[in-house]
Steps between C-alpha positions, in 0.01 A plus 500: 500500500841378603660207320819299547703396200810287492802720425590492137717681242211720396494665849863620471456857388210586739661312786828691471321830462302424825810392698692808388208729604473335841875458566500760779243310712681164469862585567693395702259219601483327163622542152234433249631445136554843339672378184439252223773260620365507853143443379620209287678351801173518699314339214753214479481449877120496486507203262702273733325221692498681836427859401206679337440869428177678414399851422181660632311692237240759591170575318677746273751237386795650702748290685463598867700226673723199462449195718773241541468153651852382587649177628175309439488169679269232362363193669330490835665820631379727212676828582676795339637842577287780372667821377351796319570834342209744517491770241160647604471587863299237694280756685385648167364148413304474825736283699503558874801494725482167675808504714847619584803267542799671663843373385334255260727498196883506492582732207822690418672372816222627726176367651207696350135540613220381271143610465241244386191584292204284407161520340203254523287392211204692651704821507641471150336736252696498166 
């Protein structure tokens, strides 16, 4: 079973270990917190009115991802930016490649391609 938990201080050690182990798959596209000060900064940010961070926990109790909702807009528009760090590969969890977006993200002074993955409730088998 996969669960989402609001990011909290108790996740720090496992979170930093997971980001350090998966550093090579994220750089240069994103920089997940790999130190205590960086984790604490993310934790502080996640407690502001317009940002929330969650960790995904697998059936074995391991942190496999971090999901961030940023720049949350309330009211009739109800929107946010979704960002994530995946520590377990999405294909190993049963996600299927949904699409490919060329030149989708501007990272490190360059437009980068982006692959999209998804899973439906019917396909999910924790």
